[in-house]
C-alpha positions in Angstrom: 82.8 104.8 124.3 82.1 107.6 126.8 79.3 110.0 126.6 82.0 112.7 126.3 83.3 111.0 123.3 79.9 110.8 121.6 79.3 114.4 122.5 82.3 115.6 121.0 81.6 113.8 117.8 78.3 115.3 117.6 79.5 118.7 118.5 77.3 119.1 121.4 77.9 119.2 125.3 77.8 116.1 127.5 74.7 117.4 129.2 73.0 117.8 125.8 73.9 114.2 125.0 72.7 112.9 128.1 69.3 114.5 127.3 69.4 112.9 124.0 70.1 109.5 125.5 67.2 110.1 127.9 64.8 110.9 125.1 64.2 114.5 126.4 65.8 116.3 123.3 64.8 116.0 119.7 67.5 114.5 117.4 68.0 115.9 114.0 68.7 113.7 110.9 72.2 115.1 110.6 73.0 114.1 114.3 71.5 110.6 113.7 73.7 110.5 110.6 76.9 111.3 112.6 75.9 108.8 115.3 75.5 106.0 112.9 78.9 106.7 111.6 80.3 106.7 115.0 78.9 103.3 115.7 79.5 101.7 112.4 75.9 101.6 111.6 73.3 102.4 108.8 71.1 105.3 109.9 68.0 103.3 109.0 68.8 101.0 111.9 67.7 103.6 114.4 64.2 103.4 113.1 64.0 99.9 112.1 61.3 97.4 113.5 64.0 95.3 115.1 67.6 95.9 116.2 70.4 93.6 115.9 73.1 94.6 118.6 76.1 92.8 117.2 77.8 94.2 114.1 81.3 94.1 112.6 82.7 97.2 114.4 81.7 95.9 117.9 83.1 92.4 117.0 86.4 94.1 115.9 86.5 96.1 119.1 86.6 92.7 121.1 88.9 90.8 118.8 91.3 93.5 118.1 91.3 95.8 121.1 94.3 97.8 120.1 92.3 99.6 117.3 90.3 101.4 120.2 93.5 102.9 121.6 94.4 104.2 118.1 92.1 106.9 117.0 93.4 107.2 113.4 93.0 103.5 112.8 89.5 103.6 114.4 88.3 106.6 112.4 89.5 104.9 109.1 87.7 101.7 110.2 84.5 103.8 110.4 85.1 105.1 107.0 85.5 101.7 105.6 82.3 100.4 107.1 80.5 103.4 105.8 82.1 103.1 102.2 81.3 99.4 102.3 77.8 99.9 103.1 77.2 102.5 100.4 78.9 100.3 97.8 76.6 97.4 98.7 73.5 99.6 98.5 74.6 101.1 95.2 75.1 97.7 93.6 71.8 96.6 94.8 70.0 99.7 93.4 71.4 99.0 89.9 70.7 95.3 90.1 74.1 93.8 91.0 73.7 90.9 93.3 76.9 89.2 94.9 76.7 85.4 95.0 78.3 84.6 98.4 77.9 81.0 97.7 80.6 81.3 95.1 83.2 82.2 97.9 85.1 79.2 99.1 85.6 78.4 102.7 88.3 76.3 104.2 87.7 75.4 107.8 91.4 75.1 109.2 92.0 74.4 112.9 93.8 77.2 114.8 97.5 77.0 114.2 99.6 76.3 117.4 103.0 77.2 115.9 104.4 79.5 113.2 105.4 76.5 111.1 102.0 75.0 111.3 100.5 78.5 110.2 102.9 78.6 107.2 102.1 75.1 106.1 98.4 75.9 106.4 98.8 78.9 104.2 100.8 77.0 101.6 98.2 74.1 101.4 95.4 76.8 101.4 97.0 78.7 98.4 97.4 75.5 96.4 93.9 74.4 97.0 92.4 77.7 96.0 94.5 77.9 92.8 93.2 74.3 92.0 89.6 75.3 92.6 89.9 78.5 90.5 91.7 76.7 87.7 94.7 79.0 87.7 97.6 76.2 87.4 100.9 77.7 88.0 100.2 80.9 85.9 100.4 84.6 87.1 97.3 85.7 88.8 95.1 88.3 87.0 94.0 91.6 88.5 93.5 90.7 92.2 90.4 93.1 92.6 88.8 91.6 89.6 89.5 88.0 91.0 87.9 88.7 94.3 85.0 90.5 92.8 84.4 87.4 90.5 84.1 85.4 93.8 81.5 87.7 95.3 83.7 89.8 97.4 83.6 93.6 97.3 87.0 95.4 97.0 88.0 99.0 97.8 91.0 101.3 98.0 91.1 103.7 101.0 93.9 105.9 102.4 94.7 104.1 105.6 97.6 104.6 108.1 100.9 103.2 106.8 100.9 100.5 109.6 97.7 99.1 108.2 97.9 97.2 104.8 94.5 96.3 104.6 91.3 94.9 106.3 88.5 92.4 105.8 84.9 93.0 106.9 82.3 90.4 107.1 78.8 92.0 107.7 75.3 91.0 107.3 74.6 94.5 105.6 78.0 95.1 103.9 78.6 91.5 102.9 82.3 90.5 102.3 84.4 93.6 101.8 88.0 93.8 101.4 90.1 97.0 101.6 93.8 97.7 100.7 95.8 100.7 101.5 95.9 102.9 98.4 98.8 104.8 99.8 100.9 101.7 99.3 102.7 100.8 96.1 100.6 99.0 93.6 102.5 95.6 94.0 102.3 95.8 97.7 98.6 96.4 97.4 98.5 93.4 95.2 100.2 91.3 98.1 97.6 92.8 100.6 94.7 91.8 98.5 95.9 88.2 98.4 96.6 88.3 102.1 93.0 89.6 102.8 91.7 86.9 100.5 93.2 84.3 102.8 91.1 86.0 105.7 87.9 85.7 103.4 88.4 82.0 102.7 89.9 80.9 106.0 88.6 83.3 108.7 85.0 83.6 107.7 83.9 82.9 111.4 85.2 86.4 112.4 83.4 89.6 111.6 86.6 91.2 110.4 90.3 91.6 110.6 92.7 94.5 110.4 96.1 93.6 109.0 98.9 95.7 110.6 102.6 95.2 110.2 102.9 95.6 113.9 101.0 92.3 114.5 102.6 90.3 111.8 103.6 87.7 114.4 100.1 86.8 114.9 99.5 83.2 113.8 96.5 84.3 111.8 98.5 86.9 109.9 101.4 84.4 109.4 98.9 82.1 107.7 97.5 84.9 105.5 101.2 86.1 104.6 102.2 82.5 103.7 99.0 82.1 101.7 99.7 85.4 99.8 103.4 84.4 98.9 102.1 81.1 97.5 99.1 82.3 95.9 101.1 85.0 94.0 104.2 83.0 93.4 103.5 79.2 93.2 106.4 77.1 93.8 106.1 75.0 90.6 105.5 78.1 88.5 108.5 79.9 90.0 110.7 76.7 89.4 109.6 76.5 85.8 110.3 80.3 85.1 113.8 79.9 86.6 114.3 76.8 84.6 113.4 78.7 81.5 116.3 81.1 82.4 118.6 77.9 82.4 119.1 78.0 86.1 117.5 76.4 89.2 119.5 73.0 88.7 121.5 71.6 91.6 125.3 72.3 91.5 125.6 68.4 91.8 123.3 65.6 90.5 123.5 62.0 91.1 121.9 59.2 89.2 122.0 55.4 89.3 121.6 53.1 86.3 120.5 49.5 87.2 120.5 46.2 85.4 120.0 42.8 86.6 123.6 42.3 87.4 124.3 45.6 89.3 124.2 49.3 89.2 126.3 52.3 88.2 126.4 55.6 90.1 126.9 58.7 88.0 127.6 62.2 89.3 126.9 65.3 87.2 128.2 68.8 87.9 127.1 72.2 86.7 129.7 74.7 85.6 130.7 76.9 88.4 128.5 80.0 88.6 126.0 79.0 85.9 123.2 78.4 88.2 123.7 81.6 90.3 120.5 83.6 90.1 121.3 87.3 89.3 119.3 90.6 89.9 118.2 90.7 86.4 116.8 87.1 86.8 114.7 88.4 89.9 113.5 91.4 88.0 112.2 89.3 85.2 110.5 86.8 87.6 108.8 89.8 89.4 107.5 91.2 86.3 106.2 87.9 85.0 104.2 87.2 88.2 103.4 90.8 88.9 105.0 90.8 92.3 107.4 92.9 94.0 111.1 92.3 93.7 111.3 92.0 97.5 108.8 89.3 97.6 110.4 87.5 94.9 113.7 87.5 96.6 112.0 86.1 99.8 110.4 83.5 97.8 113.5 82.4 95.9 115.3 82.2 99.3 112.4 80.2 100.9 112.6 77.7 97.9 116.4 77.3 98.4 117.1 78.8 95.1 119.0 81.6 96.7 121.5 81.1 99.7 121.3 83.5 102.5 124.4 85.4 101.3 122.9 85.7 97.7 119.6 87.0 99.1 121.4 89.5 101.2 123.5 90.7 98.3 120.5 90.9 95.8 118.3 92.7 98.6 121.1 95.2 99.1 121.4 96.0 95.4 117.6 96.4 95.0 117.5 98.7 97.9 120.1 100.9 96.1 117.8 101.2 93.2 119.6 98.8 90.9 116.4 96.7 90.4 114.3 99.6 89.3 117.1 100.6 87.0 117.3 97.2 85.5 113.6 97.0 85.0 113.6 100.2 83.0 116.7 99.1 80.9 114.9 95.8 80.1 111.6 97.6 79.1 109.8 96.1 82.1 107.7 99.3 82.9 105.4 99.3 85.8 101.7 100.5 85.6 100.9 104.0 86.3 100.3 104.1 90.0 98.1 107.1 90.1 95.8 105.6 87.4 95.6 102.4 89.6 94.7 104.2 92.7 91.8 105.9 90.8 90.4 102.6 89.8 88.0 102.0 92.7 87.0 105.7 92.7 85.8 105.5 89.1 83.8 102.3 89.7 82.3 103.9 92.7 81.4 107.1 91.0 80.0 105.1 88.1 77.7 103.2 90.3 76.5 106.3 92.0 75.8 108.2 88.6 73.7 105.2 87.4 71.8 105.1 90.6 71.1 108.8 90.2 70.2 108.5 86.5 67.6 105.8 87.7 66.0 108.1 90.3 67.2 105.7 92.9 69.1 108.3 94.9 68.7 112.0 95.4 71.0 114.7 94.3 71.9 115.4 97.9 72.7 111.7 98.4 74.9 111.8 95.2 76.7 114.8 96.6 77.4 112.9 99.9 78.7 109.7 98.0 81.0 111.8 95.8 82.7 113.4 98.8 83.3 109.9 100.2 85.8 109.1 97.4 87.5 112.5 97.6 85.6 114.6 95.1 84.6 118.1 96.2 81.0 118.7 96.6 81.4 121.9 94.4 82.5 119.6 91.4 79.1 117.7 91.3 77.6 120.0 88.5 80.7 119.5 86.4 80.6 115.7 87.0 76.8 115.6 86.0 77.5 117.8 83.0 80.5 115.6 82.0 78.2 112.5 82.4 75.5 114.2 80.2 72.9 113.9 83.1 70.5 117.0 83.3 71.6 118.9 86.3 68.3 120.6 86.7 66.4 117.3 87.4 65.9 116.3 90.9 65.2 112.7 91.4 63.0 111.4 94.2 64.8 110.9 97.6 
């Protein structure tokens, strides 16, 4: 980062910034706050007795250098760092401690091929489902699941190319972010994807998941994990069997006695085992997964041929899947409501910290703006929360 970059962020000239670096110019608290955001730091680190050079932002610069050339992604990454730090601080102020020992870790060797990465993701998903006692059932709310494992979660408006990110920082802890712009079911897949990074890539300070980098073996493994974690093979096969389908078109059996054996062949009635779009729609609703991910899963499990997959995918892209879901009464959740879930939780923590005199009103104003609420709405928020707006807690 050049001096020009930092000066522009501060809103000062380069010579002025040079004077700041040289210690010849007084720095305001506002300027320190801006610098802390720029470097992905906590402002208190500037005045701490000791300073640790390494942090998640610096590590991400080295491991995923592409973000440096994308200012939009870089700025959003800084926002996520700041949001994770404030969320961690609020939880600590109200007495919520994350037990990081509850977070599983699976030390896999680096995959050398895509096939190996896919196999690792599949085994990882099966092992984590066993550890959590999930069996073959649909997963509960992914944010709640991750939170129960000591992982903080958040929703942030990210560039469309970024589905989510995982941060592992000594101040922030483990923080997983999903793109709130994406559809609820895609965010659910993204959270499962990021969970793979949590349990298998803990040695990294963080990872940014971008569709443009889906061929990276670490991302291939995380995608394989998410597909198997959301749609376990045996669970999918059991559901399809419950629809009277999934049997092979031809089955063979051998009956043996001491004198010899008898070979028997059974055949299904033509067309009876063909999975239809309404079957995929019901399967998607049962496992709370997107219809597209279900179609891919059915193809990978050889329950759909390539031609059947193409046909059903085309029908879904035409809107037939959505129409079928509505006709069958399989309504989707309110996406706007789901996007507000993190905002409500964050604001609730901020209000509780304010009520306990743990943060000042000016700090509360700063926090509410971080989740998209206008600073001018603070009085109304405090009034709705029945907190005395005239009180001024200690800073």
